[in-house]
N, C-alpha and C positions, 0 to 999 in steps of 0.2 A: 311203623312208628308205634310206640307204646301209647296206649290210651290213657289219658289223664282226665280228671274232671273237666278240664277246659276243652279238650278235644271232643269229649262226649257232648258237651254243651253246644259246640259248633256243629256237630253232626245233627243234634236235635233241632238246632236252628235251621239247618238245611232242609230237614224234613218238613218243618213248619212253613218254609218258604215254597213248598210245592214238591220238594223231594226230587222231582224229576228235572228240575231246572239245571241244565248242564253248566250254565254260566256261574250260577251260585255255587254249585259243587266244585267247579274248577277254582273259583276264588277262595273257597274254604280250604281246598287241598293246597293251594299256593300259600295261604296264610299258615297252615299247619307245617308245611315244609320250611317256611321262614322261621317259625317259632323253634323248630327242631335245630336249625342251623344256628340260631342265636343262642340257644341253650348250650350247645356244644362249644360255641365261641366263648360264652360266659365261663364255662367250666375251665377252659384253657386259660383265660385271664385269671381266674381264681388260683389256679395252680401256679402260674407265674408270680402272682402276688405273694403266695405263701413262700415260694422259693426266695423271693427278694427280701421278705421279712426275716427269714432265717439267715440270709447273708448279712443283713444289717445287724442282727443280734450277735453274730460271730464277730463282726468288725468293731462293734461298740462295747463288747464285753471287756471288763478290766483285765489287764495282763496280770498273770500271777507274778509275785515278786521274785527277784533274783536273790537267793539267800547267800549272804557272805559270812564266812566263819574265819575267825582269827587262827592262824597257824601257830599253835603254841610251841611247836618244835623248832621254829625259826629263832635262833639264838642271837641274831644280830641286833643292833640297836634300832632297826627299822621294824615297822609293823607289817607283816605279810598276811594278806587275806586271800583265801581261796573262795571262788564263786561257784554258784550252781551251774553257771554256763561254761564251766571248765576253763576258767581263766584265773590268773593270780595277779594281785596288785600289792605293791609295797608303798608304805608311807614313811617318810623320815620323821615327821612330827605329827603325832596323833594318828587316828584311824579315819575311816570314811566319814563319820559324822563330824569330827573336828575339822575335816577338810571340806565340809559342806557338800558331800556327795549325797544326792537323793535318788539318782538312777545309776544303774551299772553302765559304765562306758563300753563294756563288751557287747551287751545284748540290748541295752536301752530300756530294760524293764525297771520298775521301781525297786529300790534297794531294801533288803530286809537283813538286819544284823542278827546273826545267830550267836547266842551266848551259851557256852557250854558250862553248866553249873556242877560238873562232877569234880 
């Protein structure tokens, strides 16, 4: 076992109690073994807690938006939109906003309209 200030104090206490008292020495050794076991158990719990916190962070992070871009080459009277999740949607009247789309029906992520200003 690695000596720490606490274990050194216990050993000093044992010496003060007579040093040769086998019952005291055995009790101190048992206490030190239990402290070591609890220290390892605590380290394991801390690791598990860190892993759980990372999982919670991943699950609660906001989803990136699904970018929708209007297909300008679509010459029909409908509005065709290509999505970042590799799907396409067509609207007869208006586009996604006019039809109250807030999330992509294909992937479920929040919808982001891409406007090509070229």
